PyMOL CGO cylinders between C-alpha atoms (Angstrom):
from pymol import cmd
from pymol.cgo import CYLINDER

trace = [
    CYLINDER, 14.74, 0.32, -2.68, 14.41, 3.50, -4.70, 0.3, 1, 1, 1, 1, 1, 1,
    CYLINDER, 14.41, 3.50, -4.70, 12.49, 6.22, -2.91, 0.3, 1, 1, 1, 1, 1, 1,
    CYLINDER, 12.49, 6.22, -2.91, 12.89, 9.78, -1.74, 0.3, 1, 1, 1, 1, 1, 1,
    CYLINDER, 12.89, 9.78, -1.74, 11.95, 10.85, 1.78, 0.3, 1, 1, 1, 1, 1, 1,
    CYLINDER, 11.95, 10.85, 1.78, 9.69, 13.88, 1.38, 0.3, 1, 1, 1, 1, 1, 1,
    CYLINDER, 9.69, 13.88, 1.38, 8.53, 14.66, 4.92, 0.3, 1, 1, 1, 1, 1, 1,
    CYLINDER, 8.53, 14.66, 4.92, 8.28, 13.36, 8.47, 0.3, 1, 1, 1, 1, 1, 1,
    CYLINDER, 8.28, 13.36, 8.47, 6.10, 14.25, 11.43, 0.3, 1, 1, 1, 1, 1, 1,
    CYLINDER, 6.10, 14.25, 11.43, 6.31, 12.93, 14.96, 0.3, 1, 1, 1, 1, 1, 1,
    CYLINDER, 6.31, 12.93, 14.96, 3.48, 10.92, 16.43, 0.3, 1, 1, 1, 1, 1, 1,
    CYLINDER, 3.48, 10.92, 16.43, 2.69, 8.27, 19.00, 0.3, 1, 1, 1, 1, 1, 1,
    CYLINDER, 2.69, 8.27, 19.00, 1.94, 4.87, 17.51, 0.3, 1, 1, 1, 1, 1, 1,
    CYLINDER, 1.94, 4.87, 17.51, -0.67, 3.04, 19.55, 0.3, 1, 1, 1, 1, 1, 1,
    CYLINDER, -0.67, 3.04, 19.55, -0.64, -0.75, 19.32, 0.3, 1, 1, 1, 1, 1, 1,
    CYLINDER, -0.64, -0.75, 19.32, -3.26, -1.44, 21.97, 0.3, 1, 1, 1, 1, 1, 1,
    CYLINDER, -3.26, -1.44, 21.97, -4.63, -0.28, 25.32, 0.3, 1, 1, 1, 1, 1, 1,
    CYLINDER, -4.63, -0.28, 25.32, -1.33, -0.73, 27.16, 0.3, 1, 1, 1, 1, 1, 1,
    CYLINDER, -1.33, -0.73, 27.16, 1.26, -0.36, 24.38, 0.3, 1, 1, 1, 1, 1, 1,
    CYLINDER, 1.26, -0.36, 24.38, 2.41, 2.75, 22.52, 0.3, 1, 1, 1, 1, 1, 1,
    CYLINDER, 2.41, 2.75, 22.52, 5.70, 4.15, 21.26, 0.3, 1, 1, 1, 1, 1, 1,
    CYLINDER, 5.70, 4.15, 21.26, 7.19, 7.26, 19.70, 0.3, 1, 1, 1, 1, 1, 1,
    CYLINDER, 7.19, 7.26, 19.70, 7.15, 7.14, 15.91, 0.3, 1, 1, 1, 1, 1, 1,
    CYLINDER, 7.15, 7.14, 15.91, 7.43, 9.21, 12.76, 0.3, 1, 1, 1, 1, 1, 1,
    CYLINDER, 7.43, 9.21, 12.76, 4.92, 9.34, 9.94, 0.3, 1, 1, 1, 1, 1, 1,
    CYLINDER, 4.92, 9.34, 9.94, 7.11, 9.31, 6.85, 0.3, 1, 1, 1, 1, 1, 1,
    CYLINDER, 7.11, 9.31, 6.85, 5.99, 10.46, 3.41, 0.3, 1, 1, 1, 1, 1, 1,
    CYLINDER, 5.99, 10.46, 3.41, 8.03, 9.10, 0.52, 0.3, 1, 1, 1, 1, 1, 1,
    CYLINDER, 8.03, 9.10, 0.52, 8.00, 9.24, -3.26, 0.3, 1, 1, 1, 1, 1, 1,
    CYLINDER, 8.00, 9.24, -3.26, 8.51, 5.74, -4.61, 0.3, 1, 1, 1, 1, 1, 1,
    CYLINDER, 8.51, 5.74, -4.61, 10.57, 5.29, -7.77, 0.3, 1, 1, 1, 1, 1, 1,
    CYLINDER, 10.57, 5.29, -7.77, 10.18, 4.98, -10.64, 0.3, 1, 1, 1, 1, 1, 1,
    CYLINDER, 10.18, 4.98, -10.64, 6.38, 5.53, -10.39, 0.3, 1, 1, 1, 1, 1, 1,
    CYLINDER, 6.38, 5.53, -10.39, 6.53, 8.66, -8.21, 0.3, 1, 1, 1, 1, 1, 1,
    CYLINDER, 6.53, 8.66, -8.21, 3.75, 7.29, -5.97, 0.3, 1, 1, 1, 1, 1, 1,
    CYLINDER, 3.75, 7.29, -5.97, 3.46, 9.26, -2.74, 0.3, 1, 1, 1, 1, 1, 1,
    CYLINDER, 3.46, 9.26, -2.74, 3.23, 6.80, 0.15, 0.3, 1, 1, 1, 1, 1, 1,
    CYLINDER, 3.23, 6.80, 0.15, 3.11, 7.02, 3.93, 0.3, 1, 1, 1, 1, 1, 1,
    CYLINDER, 3.11, 7.02, 3.93, 4.39, 4.68, 6.58, 0.3, 1, 1, 1, 1, 1, 1,
    CYLINDER, 4.39, 4.68, 6.58, 4.62, 5.02, 10.34, 0.3, 1, 1, 1, 1, 1, 1,
    CYLINDER, 4.62, 5.02, 10.34, 8.16, 4.16, 11.40, 0.3, 1, 1, 1, 1, 1, 1,
    CYLINDER, 8.16, 4.16, 11.40, 9.18, 3.56, 15.03, 0.3, 1, 1, 1, 1, 1, 1,
    CYLINDER, 9.18, 3.56, 15.03, 11.48, 6.36, 16.20, 0.3, 1, 1, 1, 1, 1, 1,
    CYLINDER, 11.48, 6.36, 16.20, 14.31, 3.92, 16.99, 0.3, 1, 1, 1, 1, 1, 1,
    CYLINDER, 14.31, 3.92, 16.99, 14.21, 2.51, 13.45, 0.3, 1, 1, 1, 1, 1, 1,
    CYLINDER, 14.21, 2.51, 13.45, 14.22, 5.99, 11.99, 0.3, 1, 1, 1, 1, 1, 1,
    CYLINDER, 14.22, 5.99, 11.99, 17.15, 7.06, 14.13, 0.3, 1, 1, 1, 1, 1, 1,
    CYLINDER, 17.15, 7.06, 14.13, 19.13, 3.96, 13.17, 0.3, 1, 1, 1, 1, 1, 1,
    CYLINDER, 19.13, 3.96, 13.17, 18.91, 4.35, 9.39, 0.3, 1, 1, 1, 1, 1, 1,
    CYLINDER, 18.91, 4.35, 9.39, 16.14, 6.87, 8.64, 0.3, 1, 1, 1, 1, 1, 1,
    CYLINDER, 16.14, 6.87, 8.64, 13.75, 3.93, 8.36, 0.3, 1, 1, 1, 1, 1, 1,
    CYLINDER, 13.75, 3.93, 8.36, 15.46, 2.67, 5.19, 0.3, 1, 1, 1, 1, 1, 1,
    CYLINDER, 15.46, 2.67, 5.19, 14.48, -0.97, 5.73, 0.3, 1, 1, 1, 1, 1, 1,
    CYLINDER, 14.48, -0.97, 5.73, 10.80, -0.25, 6.37, 0.3, 1, 1, 1, 1, 1, 1,
    CYLINDER, 10.80, -0.25, 6.37, 10.45, 2.51, 3.79, 0.3, 1, 1, 1, 1, 1, 1,
    CYLINDER, 10.45, 2.51, 3.79, 12.42, 0.57, 1.18, 0.3, 1, 1, 1, 1, 1, 1,
    CYLINDER, 12.42, 0.57, 1.18, 10.28, -2.53, 1.63, 0.3, 1, 1, 1, 1, 1, 1,
    CYLINDER, 10.28, -2.53, 1.63, 7.14, -0.44, 1.10, 0.3, 1, 1, 1, 1, 1, 1,
    CYLINDER, 7.14, -0.44, 1.10, 8.54, 1.21, -2.01, 0.3, 1, 1, 1, 1, 1, 1,
    CYLINDER, 8.54, 1.21, -2.01, 9.70, -2.14, -3.43, 0.3, 1, 1, 1, 1, 1, 1,
    CYLINDER, 9.70, -2.14, -3.43, 6.31, -3.76, -2.79, 0.3, 1, 1, 1, 1, 1, 1,
    CYLINDER, 6.31, -3.76, -2.79, 4.37, -0.93, -4.43, 0.3, 1, 1, 1, 1, 1, 1,
    CYLINDER, 4.37, -0.93, -4.43, 6.68, -0.84, -7.46, 0.3, 1, 1, 1, 1, 1, 1,
    CYLINDER, 6.68, -0.84, -7.46, 6.35, -4.62, -7.80, 0.3, 1, 1, 1, 1, 1, 1,
    CYLINDER, 6.35, -4.62, -7.80, 2.54, -4.41, -7.83, 0.3, 1, 1, 1, 1, 1, 1,
    CYLINDER, 2.54, -4.41, -7.83, 2.57, -1.54, -10.32, 0.3, 1, 1, 1, 1, 1, 1,
    CYLINDER, 2.57, -1.54, -10.32, 5.06, -3.43, -12.48, 0.3, 1, 1, 1, 1, 1, 1,
    CYLINDER, 5.06, -3.43, -12.48, 2.53, -6.23, -12.96, 0.3, 1, 1, 1, 1, 1, 1,
    CYLINDER, 2.53, -6.23, -12.96, 0.40, -3.79, -14.99, 0.3, 1, 1, 1, 1, 1, 1,
    CYLINDER, 0.40, -3.79, -14.99, -3.02, -4.37, -13.42, 0.3, 1, 1, 1, 1, 1, 1,
    CYLINDER, -3.02, -4.37, -13.42, -2.77, -1.49, -10.96, 0.3, 1, 1, 1, 1, 1, 1,
    CYLINDER, -2.77, -1.49, -10.96, -2.02, 1.80, -12.69, 0.3, 1, 1, 1, 1, 1, 1,
    CYLINDER, -2.02, 1.80, -12.69, -1.54, 4.05, -9.69, 0.3, 1, 1, 1, 1, 1, 1,
    CYLINDER, -1.54, 4.05, -9.69, -0.87, 4.04, -5.95, 0.3, 1, 1, 1, 1, 1, 1,
    CYLINDER, -0.87, 4.04, -5.95, -1.15, 6.56, -3.13, 0.3, 1, 1, 1, 1, 1, 1,
    CYLINDER, -1.15, 6.56, -3.13, -0.59, 6.30, 0.62, 0.3, 1, 1, 1, 1, 1, 1,
    CYLINDER, -0.59, 6.30, 0.62, -3.43, 6.87, 3.04, 0.3, 1, 1, 1, 1, 1, 1,
    CYLINDER, -3.43, 6.87, 3.04, -4.44, 6.21, 6.63, 0.3, 1, 1, 1, 1, 1, 1,
    CYLINDER, -4.44, 6.21, 6.63, -7.67, 4.57, 7.71, 0.3, 1, 1, 1, 1, 1, 1,
    CYLINDER, -7.67, 4.57, 7.71, -9.17, 3.39, 10.97, 0.3, 1, 1, 1, 1, 1, 1,
    CYLINDER, -9.17, 3.39, 10.97, -8.81, -0.38, 11.41, 0.3, 1, 1, 1, 1, 1, 1,
    CYLINDER, -8.81, -0.38, 11.41, -11.25, -2.78, 13.07, 0.3, 1, 1, 1, 1, 1, 1,
    CYLINDER, -11.25, -2.78, 13.07, -9.66, -2.00, 16.46, 0.3, 1, 1, 1, 1, 1, 1,
    CYLINDER, -9.66, -2.00, 16.46, -10.31, 1.71, 16.09, 0.3, 1, 1, 1, 1, 1, 1,
    CYLINDER, -10.31, 1.71, 16.09, -6.61, 2.48, 15.54, 0.3, 1, 1, 1, 1, 1, 1,
    CYLINDER, -6.61, 2.48, 15.54, -5.01, 4.33, 12.64, 0.3, 1, 1, 1, 1, 1, 1,
    CYLINDER, -5.01, 4.33, 12.64, -3.54, 2.04, 10.00, 0.3, 1, 1, 1, 1, 1, 1,
    CYLINDER, -3.54, 2.04, 10.00, -1.27, 2.87, 7.07, 0.3, 1, 1, 1, 1, 1, 1,
    CYLINDER, -1.27, 2.87, 7.07, -2.61, 1.70, 3.71, 0.3, 1, 1, 1, 1, 1, 1,
    CYLINDER, -2.61, 1.70, 3.71, -1.91, 2.04, 0.03, 0.3, 1, 1, 1, 1, 1, 1,
    CYLINDER, -1.91, 2.04, 0.03, -4.81, 2.77, -2.31, 0.3, 1, 1, 1, 1, 1, 1,
    CYLINDER, -4.81, 2.77, -2.31, -4.16, 1.14, -5.68, 0.3, 1, 1, 1, 1, 1, 1,
    CYLINDER, -4.16, 1.14, -5.68, -6.11, 2.18, -8.76, 0.3, 1, 1, 1, 1, 1, 1,
    CYLINDER, -6.11, 2.18, -8.76, -6.92, -0.92, -10.79, 0.3, 1, 1, 1, 1, 1, 1,
    CYLINDER, -6.92, -0.92, -10.79, -7.80, -0.52, -14.47, 0.3, 1, 1, 1, 1, 1, 1,
    CYLINDER, -7.80, -0.52, -14.47, -9.45, -2.88, -16.93, 0.3, 1, 1, 1, 1, 1, 1,
    CYLINDER, -9.45, -2.88, -16.93, -9.27, -2.14, -20.65, 0.3, 1, 1, 1, 1, 1, 1,
    CYLINDER, -9.27, -2.14, -20.65, -12.09, -4.01, -22.42, 0.3, 1, 1, 1, 1, 1, 1,
    CYLINDER, -12.09, -4.01, -22.42, -11.72, -5.50, -25.90, 0.3, 1, 1, 1, 1, 1, 1,
    CYLINDER, -11.72, -5.50, -25.90, -14.47, -3.22, -27.25, 0.3, 1, 1, 1, 1, 1, 1,
    CYLINDER, -14.47, -3.22, -27.25, -13.87, 0.51, -26.92, 0.3, 1, 1, 1, 1, 1, 1,
    CYLINDER, -13.87, 0.51, -26.92, -15.83, 2.29, -24.18, 0.3, 1, 1, 1, 1, 1, 1,
    CYLINDER, -15.83, 2.29, -24.18, -15.84, 5.95, -23.20, 0.3, 1, 1, 1, 1, 1, 1,
    CYLINDER, -15.84, 5.95, -23.20, -13.38, 6.49, -20.39, 0.3, 1, 1, 1, 1, 1, 1,
    CYLINDER, -13.38, 6.49, -20.39, -11.41, 4.02, -18.33, 0.3, 1, 1, 1, 1, 1, 1,
    CYLINDER, -11.41, 4.02, -18.33, -12.95, 1.31, -16.17, 0.3, 1, 1, 1, 1, 1, 1,
    CYLINDER, -12.95, 1.31, -16.17, -11.24, 1.68, -12.80, 0.3, 1, 1, 1, 1, 1, 1,
    CYLINDER, -11.24, 1.68, -12.80, -11.70, 0.90, -9.13, 0.3, 1, 1, 1, 1, 1, 1,
    CYLINDER, -11.70, 0.90, -9.13, -9.67, 1.59, -6.00, 0.3, 1, 1, 1, 1, 1, 1,
    CYLINDER, -9.67, 1.59, -6.00, -8.37, -1.14, -3.68, 0.3, 1, 1, 1, 1, 1, 1,
    CYLINDER, -8.37, -1.14, -3.68, -7.04, -0.35, -0.20, 0.3, 1, 1, 1, 1, 1, 1,
    CYLINDER, -7.04, -0.35, -0.20, -4.25, -2.63, 0.95, 0.3, 1, 1, 1, 1, 1, 1,
    CYLINDER, -4.25, -2.63, 0.95, -2.82, -2.32, 4.48, 0.3, 1, 1, 1, 1, 1, 1,
    CYLINDER, -2.82, -2.32, 4.48, 0.92, -1.66, 4.46, 0.3, 1, 1, 1, 1, 1, 1,
    CYLINDER, 0.92, -1.66, 4.46, 1.54, -4.68, 6.72, 0.3, 1, 1, 1, 1, 1, 1,
    CYLINDER, 1.54, -4.68, 6.72, -0.24, -6.91, 4.17, 0.3, 1, 1, 1, 1, 1, 1,
    CYLINDER, -0.24, -6.91, 4.17, 1.59, -5.35, 1.26, 0.3, 1, 1, 1, 1, 1, 1,
    CYLINDER, 1.59, -5.35, 1.26, 5.02, -5.85, 2.80, 0.3, 1, 1, 1, 1, 1, 1,
    CYLINDER, 5.02, -5.85, 2.80, 4.35, -9.29, 4.38, 0.3, 1, 1, 1, 1, 1, 1,
    CYLINDER, 4.35, -9.29, 4.38, 6.25, -12.35, 3.20, 0.3, 1, 1, 1, 1, 1, 1,
    CYLINDER, 6.25, -12.35, 3.20, 3.49, -14.34, 1.55, 0.3, 1, 1, 1, 1, 1, 1,
    CYLINDER, 3.49, -14.34, 1.55, 5.71, -17.15, 0.30, 0.3, 1, 1, 1, 1, 1, 1,
    CYLINDER, 5.71, -17.15, 0.30, 3.89, -19.58, 2.57, 0.3, 1, 1, 1, 1, 1, 1,
    CYLINDER, 3.89, -19.58, 2.57, 0.48, -18.99, 1.04, 0.3, 1, 1, 1, 1, 1, 1,
    CYLINDER, 0.48, -18.99, 1.04, -2.50, -16.77, 1.54, 0.3, 1, 1, 1, 1, 1, 1,
    CYLINDER, -2.50, -16.77, 1.54, -2.68, -16.69, 5.32, 0.3, 1, 1, 1, 1, 1, 1,
    CYLINDER, -2.68, -16.69, 5.32, -3.62, -13.02, 5.47, 0.3, 1, 1, 1, 1, 1, 1,
    CYLINDER, -3.62, -13.02, 5.47, -7.16, -11.98, 6.28, 0.3, 1, 1, 1, 1, 1, 1,
    CYLINDER, -7.16, -11.98, 6.28, -8.60, -10.68, 3.03, 0.3, 1, 1, 1, 1, 1, 1,
    CYLINDER, -8.60, -10.68, 3.03, -5.80, -12.21, 0.97, 0.3, 1, 1, 1, 1, 1, 1,
    CYLINDER, -5.80, -12.21, 0.97, -2.48, -10.90, -0.28, 0.3, 1, 1, 1, 1, 1, 1,
    CYLINDER, -2.48, -10.90, -0.28, -2.16, -7.55, -2.05, 0.3, 1, 1, 1, 1, 1, 1,
    CYLINDER, -2.16, -7.55, -2.05, -1.95, -9.34, -5.39, 0.3, 1, 1, 1, 1, 1, 1,
    CYLINDER, -1.95, -9.34, -5.39, -5.08, -11.40, -4.64, 0.3, 1, 1, 1, 1, 1, 1,
    CYLINDER, -5.08, -11.40, -4.64, -7.05, -8.30, -3.66, 0.3, 1, 1, 1, 1, 1, 1,
    CYLINDER, -7.05, -8.30, -3.66, -5.98, -6.44, -6.78, 0.3, 1, 1, 1, 1, 1, 1,
    CYLINDER, -5.98, -6.44, -6.78, -6.66, -9.39, -9.09, 0.3, 1, 1, 1, 1, 1, 1,
    CYLINDER, -6.66, -9.39, -9.09, -10.10, -9.85, -7.51, 0.3, 1, 1, 1, 1, 1, 1,
    CYLINDER, -10.10, -9.85, -7.51, -10.94, -6.22, -8.26, 0.3, 1, 1, 1, 1, 1, 1,
    CYLINDER, -10.94, -6.22, -8.26, -9.61, -6.58, -11.81, 0.3, 1, 1, 1, 1, 1, 1,
    CYLINDER, -9.61, -6.58, -11.81, -11.83, -9.62, -12.38, 0.3, 1, 1, 1, 1, 1, 1,
    CYLINDER, -11.83, -9.62, -12.38, -14.85, -7.70, -11.04, 0.3, 1, 1, 1, 1, 1, 1,
    CYLINDER, -14.85, -7.70, -11.04, -14.13, -4.88, -13.49, 0.3, 1, 1, 1, 1, 1, 1,
    CYLINDER, -14.13, -4.88, -13.49, -13.79, -7.39, -16.31, 0.3, 1, 1, 1, 1, 1, 1,
    CYLINDER, -13.79, -7.39, -16.31, -17.17, -8.93, -15.39, 0.3, 1, 1, 1, 1, 1, 1,
    CYLINDER, -17.17, -8.93, -15.39, -18.68, -5.44, -15.21, 0.3, 1, 1, 1, 1, 1, 1,
    CYLINDER, -18.68, -5.44, -15.21, -17.51, -4.88, -18.78, 0.3, 1, 1, 1, 1, 1, 1,
    CYLINDER, -17.51, -4.88, -18.78, -19.30, -8.09, -19.80, 0.3, 1, 1, 1, 1, 1, 1,
    CYLINDER, -19.30, -8.09, -19.80, -16.17, -10.03, -20.60, 0.3, 1, 1, 1, 1, 1, 1,
]
cmd.load_cgo(trace, "trace")
């Protein structure tokens, strides 16, 4: 759970047409990679422990993915989900190094929603679009095919 809280800003987190709550958008630096990530934390969770459980789980998940060696970088972002609501995501940079030398790296970005990244996937791939690891491995395999290997 190594991370440093860099900044917070208040917001209203909207869950649907009739449900919203006060929240903080937290920017953290995950360790040891130094990846700058964002996560929206309910105000009550932040007040209880500065969001340590939620922010720590995000940092741990990102560091685990980076530790596997397929993704070489990560950065937090927000996108608009299929419901038209803001969603926290992590953009991983996936790199493939072909057997034959080529000029420059072969890379692609993969966006993984924070809720997918931090979900307990011990019961299988029940997540729409697959787990974070499945999404990243799929992109890696596409890069490998692109390289003709």
